[in-house]
N, CA, C and O of each residue as an XYZ file, in Angstrom:
528
protein
N      30.343      8.569    -22.154
C      30.765      7.763    -23.591
C      30.030      7.758    -24.078
O      28.897      7.715    -23.599
N      30.454      7.822    -25.962
C      30.018      6.827    -26.544
C      30.846      5.916    -27.256
O      32.058      5.700    -27.271
N      29.473      5.255    -28.070
C      30.299      3.887    -28.717
C      30.253      4.055    -30.760
O      29.473      4.861    -31.268
N      30.728      3.609    -31.206
C      30.008      3.426    -32.447
C      30.797      2.165    -32.962
O      31.952      2.031    -33.365
N      29.484      1.069    -32.761
C      29.594     -0.023    -33.717
C      29.903     -0.054    -35.585
O      29.130      0.279    -36.483
N      31.396     -0.613    -35.682
C      31.386     -0.641    -36.879
C      31.515     -2.063    -37.711
O      32.338     -2.877    -37.291
N      30.892     -2.320    -38.636
C      30.653     -3.289    -38.981
C      30.354     -3.036    -40.657
O      29.295     -2.679    -41.173
N      31.759     -3.374    -41.366
C      31.963     -3.160    -42.609
C      31.238     -4.297    -43.589
O      30.976     -5.490    -43.430
N      31.042     -3.364    -44.668
C      30.125     -4.332    -45.088
C      31.175     -5.135    -46.210
O      30.656     -5.381    -47.299
N      32.256     -5.454    -46.067
C      32.771     -6.159    -46.885
C      33.057     -7.460    -46.493
O      33.479     -8.280    -47.308
N      32.828     -7.789    -45.074
C      33.444     -8.314    -43.885
C      32.010     -9.069    -43.611
O      30.962     -8.423    -43.575
N      32.045    -10.208    -43.460
C      30.735    -11.525    -43.565
C      29.524    -10.695    -42.107
O      29.959    -10.116    -41.111
N      28.177    -10.883    -42.411
C      27.822     -9.651    -41.263
C      28.265    -10.537    -40.029
O      28.532    -11.734    -40.139
N      28.320     -9.760    -38.728
C      28.776    -10.517    -37.464
C      26.920    -10.627    -37.009
O      25.953     -9.925    -37.304
N      27.061    -11.661    -36.316
C      25.898    -12.411    -35.533
C      26.243    -12.313    -33.549
O      26.978    -13.154    -33.032
N      25.725    -11.429    -32.885
C      26.153    -11.509    -31.754
C      26.821    -10.937    -31.024
O      26.757    -10.886    -29.795
N      28.055    -10.091    -32.259
C      29.402     -9.602    -31.776
C      29.434     -8.461    -33.355
O      29.042     -8.646    -34.507
N      30.059     -7.367    -32.702
C      30.461     -6.170    -33.372
C      32.227     -6.541    -34.148
O      33.234     -6.908    -33.542
N      32.086     -6.316    -35.404
C      33.373     -6.519    -36.273
C      34.589     -5.334    -34.764
O      35.246     -5.836    -33.852
N      34.432     -3.608    -35.120
C      34.840     -3.351    -34.109
C      34.234     -2.417    -33.259
O      33.248     -1.862    -33.745
N      34.585     -2.061    -32.014
C      33.771     -0.693    -31.526
C      34.899      0.409    -31.507
O      36.085      0.182    -31.269
N      34.223      1.910    -31.858
C      35.343      3.137    -31.478
C      34.625      3.590    -30.361
O      33.480      3.977    -30.592
N      35.090      3.638    -29.032
C      34.727      4.260    -28.411
C      35.487      5.741    -27.639
O      36.663      6.000    -27.893
N      34.926      6.348    -26.998
C      35.352      7.621    -26.246
C      35.001      7.837    -25.371
O      33.811      7.775    -25.064
N      36.199      8.276    -24.426
C      35.051      7.878    -22.971
C      36.895      8.539    -21.928
O      38.080      8.654    -22.240
N      36.115      8.760    -20.780
C      37.522      9.244    -19.917
C      38.077      8.447    -18.576
O      38.904      8.776    -17.724
N      36.988      6.846    -18.814
C      37.448      5.781    -17.775
C      37.652      4.541    -18.545
O      37.047      4.320    -19.594
N      38.520      3.722    -18.013
C      38.558      2.226    -18.707
C      38.561      1.481    -17.737
O      39.492      1.515    -16.932
N      37.361      0.522    -17.582
C      37.569     -0.300    -16.833
C      38.093     -1.598    -17.446
O      37.580     -1.834    -18.540
N      39.051     -2.571    -16.990
C      39.508     -3.770    -17.283
C      38.756     -5.044    -16.677
O      39.011     -5.227    -15.487
N      38.206     -5.617    -17.044
C      37.417     -6.607    -16.438
C      38.175     -8.028    -16.270
O      38.422     -8.688    -17.279
N      38.440     -8.364    -15.336
C      39.099     -9.702    -14.937
C      38.113    -11.177    -15.302
O      36.938    -11.433    -15.035
N      38.669    -11.590    -15.678
C      37.618    -13.183    -16.274
C      37.033    -13.732    -15.063
O      37.555    -13.899    -13.961
N      35.709    -14.015    -15.513
C      34.712    -14.739    -14.543
C      33.902    -15.755    -14.977
O      33.009    -15.630    -15.815
N      34.222    -16.787    -14.391
C      33.584    -18.240    -14.210
C      32.277    -18.006    -13.672
O      31.785    -16.882    -13.568
N      31.718    -19.068    -13.331
C      30.653    -19.343    -12.888
C      30.596    -19.778    -11.778
O      29.995    -20.823    -11.531
N      31.362    -18.893    -10.649
C      31.636    -18.806     -9.141
C      30.164    -18.116     -8.152
O      29.346    -17.255     -8.476
N      30.270    -18.755     -7.145
C      29.110    -17.843     -6.574
C      29.808    -16.972     -5.674
O      30.899    -16.473     -5.951
N      29.112    -16.762     -4.463
C      29.476    -15.569     -3.354
C      30.498    -16.959     -3.045
O      31.685    -16.640     -2.987
N      30.263    -18.239     -2.867
C      31.164    -19.066     -1.797
C      32.394    -19.446     -2.447
O      33.297    -19.920     -1.757
N      32.563    -19.271     -3.884
C      33.466    -19.461     -4.625
C      33.685    -20.870     -5.274
O      34.744    -21.426     -5.565
N      32.749    -21.178     -5.380
C      31.906    -22.587     -6.152
C      31.447    -22.378     -7.605
O      30.742    -21.426     -7.942
N      31.862    -23.265     -8.386
C      31.393    -23.214     -9.685
C      29.951    -23.548     -9.452
O      29.664    -24.394     -8.605
N      29.132    -23.009    -10.069
C      27.675    -23.424    -10.577
C      27.314    -23.596    -11.506
O      27.670    -22.785    -12.361
N      26.207    -24.967    -12.028
C      25.936    -24.929    -12.896
C      26.774    -26.149    -13.990
O      27.944    -26.208    -14.367
N      25.635    -26.989    -14.250
C      26.708    -28.450    -14.885
C      26.507    -27.826    -16.241
O      27.421    -28.278    -16.930
N      25.839    -27.091    -16.902
C      25.736    -26.798    -18.214
C      26.576    -26.051    -18.863
O      27.478    -25.514    -18.220
N      26.478    -25.850    -20.236
C      27.482    -24.734    -20.636
C      26.848    -23.022    -20.382
O      27.348    -22.048    -19.819
N      25.634    -23.216    -21.034
C      24.388    -22.232    -21.037
C      24.414    -21.972    -19.172
O      24.902    -20.889    -18.846
N      23.971    -22.806    -18.107
C      23.883    -22.450    -17.057
C      25.374    -21.691    -16.804
O      25.132    -20.672    -16.156
N      26.209    -21.755    -16.957
C      27.851    -21.441    -16.732
C      28.126    -19.939    -17.734
O      28.544    -18.855    -17.327
N      27.816    -20.239    -18.839
C      27.793    -18.882    -18.843
C      26.873    -17.707    -18.342
O      27.339    -16.691    -17.826
N      25.271    -17.973    -18.573
C      24.458    -17.126    -17.828
C      25.379    -16.547    -16.343
O      25.358    -15.369    -15.985
N      26.045    -17.497    -15.717
C      26.521    -17.098    -14.215
C      28.023    -16.033    -14.830
O      28.415    -15.181    -14.032
N      28.488    -16.103    -15.685
C      29.703    -16.025    -15.711
C      29.469    -14.396    -16.241
O      30.150    -13.459    -15.822
N      28.384    -14.268    -17.229
C      27.902    -12.930    -17.785
C      27.299    -12.566    -16.702
O      27.055    -11.478    -17.223
N      26.766    -12.451    -15.533
C      26.235    -12.389    -14.746
C      27.534    -11.379    -13.925
O      27.557    -10.149    -13.902
N      28.431    -12.211    -13.369
C      29.729    -11.928    -12.771
C      29.979    -10.879    -13.060
O      29.962     -9.874    -12.350
N      30.370    -11.039    -14.665
C      31.176    -10.047    -15.777
C      30.370     -8.375    -15.093
O      30.794     -7.328    -14.603
N      29.348     -8.828    -15.359
C      28.389     -7.495    -15.597
C      28.017     -6.811    -14.070
O      27.625     -5.700    -13.711
N      28.346     -8.048    -13.396
C      28.563     -7.345    -11.733
C      29.330     -6.276    -11.637
O      28.959     -5.102    -11.654
N      30.468     -6.715    -11.529
C      31.401     -6.138    -11.373
C      31.589     -5.027    -12.127
O      31.843     -3.976    -11.538
N      31.464     -5.056    -14.130
C      30.529     -3.717    -14.341
C      30.433     -2.778    -13.523
O      31.263     -1.975    -13.097
N      29.180     -2.953    -13.295
C      28.610     -1.772    -12.743
C      28.898     -1.603    -11.420
O      28.530     -0.626    -10.767
N      29.587     -2.583    -10.967
C      29.841     -2.372     -9.720
C      31.399     -0.949     -9.867
O      31.795     -0.208     -8.968
N      31.901     -1.044    -11.281
C      32.762      0.332    -11.612
C      32.063      1.252    -11.955
O      32.620      2.263    -12.384
N      30.785      1.200    -11.884
C      29.956      2.322    -12.368
C      29.568      2.283    -14.268
O      29.372      3.175    -15.094
N      29.595      0.962    -14.332
C      29.168      0.538    -16.197
C      28.218      0.129    -16.287
O      27.394     -0.423    -15.557
N      28.337      0.484    -17.517
C      26.547     -0.544    -17.915
C      26.709     -1.563    -19.145
O      27.598     -1.109    -19.866
N      26.143     -2.901    -19.730
C      26.623     -3.347    -20.671
C      26.681     -3.072    -21.949
O      27.173     -3.846    -22.770
N      26.040     -1.617    -22.314
C      26.497     -0.857    -23.683
C      27.785     -0.286    -23.050
O      28.268      0.480    -23.885
N      28.529     -0.321    -21.977
C      29.531      0.619    -21.786
C      30.965     -0.671    -22.527
O      32.071     -0.361    -22.970
N      30.402     -1.949    -22.411
C      32.012     -3.299    -22.804
C      32.024     -2.475    -24.456
O      31.122     -2.253    -25.263
N      33.440     -2.191    -24.456
C      33.850     -2.230    -25.775
C      34.464     -3.653    -26.240
O      34.294     -4.040    -27.396
N      35.317     -4.558    -25.115
C      35.796     -5.940    -25.641
C      35.370     -6.754    -24.631
O      35.170     -6.342    -23.488
N      35.129     -8.555    -25.190
C      34.699     -9.603    -24.155
C      35.805    -10.014    -25.031
O      36.139     -9.399    -26.044
N      36.530    -11.428    -24.446
C      37.067    -12.187    -24.701
C      36.080    -13.607    -23.861
O      35.817    -13.505    -22.663
N      35.663    -14.753    -24.609
C      34.730    -15.996    -24.332
C      36.262    -16.971    -24.408
O      36.992    -17.037    -25.397
N      36.410    -17.434    -23.529
C      36.996    -18.747    -23.166
C      36.491    -19.990    -22.803
O      36.364    -20.489    -21.685
N      36.223    -20.414    -23.902
C      35.445    -21.988    -23.502
C      36.280    -23.100    -23.670
O      37.306    -22.969    -24.337
N      35.961    -24.283    -23.111
C      37.048    -25.235    -22.729
C      36.713    -26.176    -24.263
O      37.532    -26.939    -24.775
N      35.505    -25.932    -24.734
C      34.606    -26.731    -25.824
C      34.076    -25.874    -26.784
O      33.101    -25.196    -26.460
N      34.571    -25.772    -27.981
C      33.707    -24.759    -28.696
C      32.751    -25.599    -29.553
O      31.560    -25.373    -29.765
N      33.315    -26.356    -29.892
C      31.842    -27.135    -30.300
C      30.573    -27.344    -29.588
O      29.449    -27.645    -29.992
N      31.061    -27.099    -28.401
C      29.731    -27.027    -27.229
C      29.195    -25.994    -27.314
O      27.980    -25.918    -27.138
N      30.018    -24.820    -27.633
C      29.714    -23.681    -27.331
C      28.891    -22.838    -28.899
O      28.233    -21.798    -28.932
N      29.306    -23.873    -30.152
C      28.632    -23.478    -31.337
C      27.419    -24.106    -31.246
O      26.560    -23.542    -31.924
N      26.925    -25.371    -30.465
C      26.121    -25.857    -30.522
C      25.067    -25.546    -29.582
O      24.017    -26.184    -29.657
N      25.192    -24.783    -28.841
C      24.806    -23.471    -27.822
C      24.310    -22.024    -27.902
O      23.591    -21.323    -27.190
N      25.154    -21.808    -29.356
C      25.000    -20.232    -30.173
C      24.161    -20.059    -29.384
O      24.450    -19.638    -28.264
N      22.720    -20.372    -29.792
C      21.611    -19.630    -30.261
C      20.851    -19.327    -28.658
O      20.345    -18.222    -28.463
N      20.825    -20.376    -27.579
C      20.543    -20.092    -26.535
C      21.826    -18.977    -25.638
O      21.366    -18.228    -24.776
N      23.175    -18.948    -25.872
C      23.745    -18.313    -25.662
C      23.341    -16.747    -26.293
O      23.484    -15.754    -25.579
N      23.037    -16.685    -27.123
C      23.237    -15.199    -27.347
C      21.629    -14.527    -26.643
O      21.555    -13.313    -26.449
N      20.429    -15.442    -26.311
C      19.018    -15.006    -26.014
C      19.850    -14.792    -24.363
O      19.156    -14.196    -23.540
N      21.059    -15.181    -23.951
C      21.124    -15.308    -22.887
C      21.675    -13.777    -22.372
O      21.559    -13.048    -21.387
N      22.475    -13.784    -23.940
C      23.443    -12.102    -23.754
C      22.690    -11.058    -23.928
O      23.027    -10.027    -23.345
N      21.457    -11.053    -24.786
C      20.365    -10.711    -25.523
C      19.470    -10.299    -23.944
O      19.276     -9.090    -23.822
N      19.102    -10.907    -23.144
C      18.188    -10.986    -21.627
C      19.322    -10.106    -21.139
O      18.986     -8.932    -21.296
N      20.576    -10.214    -20.591
C      21.004     -9.919    -19.557
C      21.836     -8.349    -20.022
O      21.811     -7.302    -19.376
N      22.504     -8.596    -21.270
C      23.328     -6.944    -21.979
C      22.689     -6.320    -22.801
O      23.025     -5.151    -22.992
N      21.858     -6.732    -23.359
C      21.374     -5.911    -24.689
C      21.743     -6.324    -26.176
O      22.206     -7.396    -26.568
N      21.492     -5.455    -26.728
C      21.895     -6.064    -28.494
C      23.140     -4.875    -28.682
O      23.656     -4.646    -29.776
N      23.465     -4.265    -27.587
C      25.105     -3.150    -27.810
C      25.872     -4.456    -27.421
O      26.004     -4.957    -26.305
N      26.499     -5.015    -29.038
C      27.108     -5.779    -28.667
C      28.752     -5.440    -28.873
O      28.869     -4.774    -29.902
N      30.146     -5.697    -28.183
C      31.358     -5.203    -27.647
C      31.731     -5.909    -29.504
O      30.912     -6.122    -30.398
N      32.961     -6.071    -29.518
C      33.818     -6.553    -29.904
C      34.188     -8.008    -29.450
O      34.759     -7.990    -28.359
N      34.086     -8.797    -29.781
C      34.428    -10.065    -28.873
C      35.106    -11.503    -29.856
O      35.087    -11.685    -31.073
N      35.634    -12.297    -28.816
C      36.388    -13.474    -29.877
C      36.160    -14.822    -28.650
O      36.390    -14.876    -27.442
N      35.780    -15.501    -29.326
C      35.576    -16.823    -28.681
C      37.268    -17.460    -28.697
O      37.665    -17.603    -29.854
N      38.051    -17.758    -27.884
C      39.256    -18.668    -27.771
C      38.726    -19.902    -27.017
O      37.943    -19.605    -26.114
N      39.038    -21.592    -27.218
C      39.024    -22.765    -26.670
C      40.490    -22.819    -26.405
O      41.547    -22.597    -26.996
N      39.861    -23.401    -24.701
C      41.359    -23.431    -24.071
C      41.077    -24.893    -23.465
O      40.011    -25.499    -23.360
N      42.525    -25.299    -23.062
C      42.335    -26.975    -22.532
C      41.678    -27.152    -21.067
O      41.124    -28.071    -20.463
N      42.048    -25.687    -20.778
C      40.688    -25.951    -19.268
C      41.280    -24.355    -18.412
O      42.347    -23.742    -18.449
N      40.388    -24.207    -17.919
C      40.506    -22.988    -16.735
C      40.701    -23.286    -15.561
O      40.365    -24.362    -15.067
N      41.252    -22.396    -14.984
C      41.893    -22.250    -13.116
C      41.236    -23.366    -12.530
O      41.718    -24.481    -12.332
N      39.939    -22.905    -12.237
C      38.477    -24.130    -11.448
C      38.600    -25.522    -13.022
O      38.188    -25.303    -14.161
N      39.155    -26.601    -12.625
C      38.580    -27.762    -13.496
C      37.342    -27.836    -13.874
O      36.909    -28.136    -14.987
N      36.467    -27.403    -12.409
C      34.892    -27.553    -12.926
C      34.754    -26.334    -13.720
O      34.012    -26.914    -14.512
N      34.833    -24.845    -14.328
C      34.894    -24.092    -15.047
C      34.735    -24.744    -17.021
O      35.542    -25.347    -17.729
N      33.384    -24.260    -17.275
C      33.297    -24.389    -18.583
C      34.052    -23.397    -19.331
O      35.072    -23.485    -20.015
N      33.438    -22.619    -19.083
C      33.412    -21.116    -19.811
C      34.296    -19.567    -19.080
O      33.766    -19.301    -18.001
N      34.874    -19.066    -19.255
C      35.289    -17.820    -18.841
C      35.221    -16.464    -19.765
O      35.461    -16.544    -20.970
N      34.878    -15.193    -19.135
C      34.593    -14.013    -19.785
C      35.260    -13.157    -19.301
O      35.240    -12.996    -18.081
N      36.151    -12.255    -20.246
C      36.857    -11.051    -19.782
C      36.902    -10.239    -20.522
O      37.308    -10.529    -21.647
N      36.534     -8.956    -20.248
C      36.611     -7.642    -20.920
C      37.548     -6.577    -20.179
O      38.301     -6.670    -19.210
N      37.100     -5.251    -21.254
C      37.155     -3.839    -21.067
C      35.987     -3.083    -21.222
O      35.470     -3.306    -22.317
N      35.317     -2.191    -20.468
C      34.728     -1.088    -21.101
C      35.258      0.352    -20.897
O      36.037      0.598    -19.976
N      34.857      1.247    -21.712
C      34.738      2.181    -21.517
C      33.603      3.140    -21.047
O      32.423      3.037    -21.384
N      34.245      4.303    -20.033
C      32.895      4.745    -19.267
C      33.143      6.442    -19.307
O      34.293      6.822    -19.090
N      32.486      7.079    -19.477
C      31.990      8.720    -19.371
C      33.159      9.518    -18.638
O      33.049     10.727    -18.436
């Protein structure tokens, strides 16, 4: 698979995301929304950064099981129950992302939602990847 991150100079410089990702490959992997669930199906972590780290780990675990790697991510959507809190923790969340997924950022969006499936969940990530 090849990916090209496109960040036009006419747009605000991206921080922690790419404005567009052009991907070519032969397999698409659609990743279901992942929250901070442990193997027993219980939400872990009391804070947004703790839950974000587990949710991202879960998303990457599913991706790797499908034969992909973080650099294969073309799109990720983050659903947060409190965007203001997400902004407050943005620097820490960025460090978590770089530690787990590197600096090949997918196209991303953060969307505030009233609540998630599990009432204790503060954040959920879904997305898709393009594999060779």
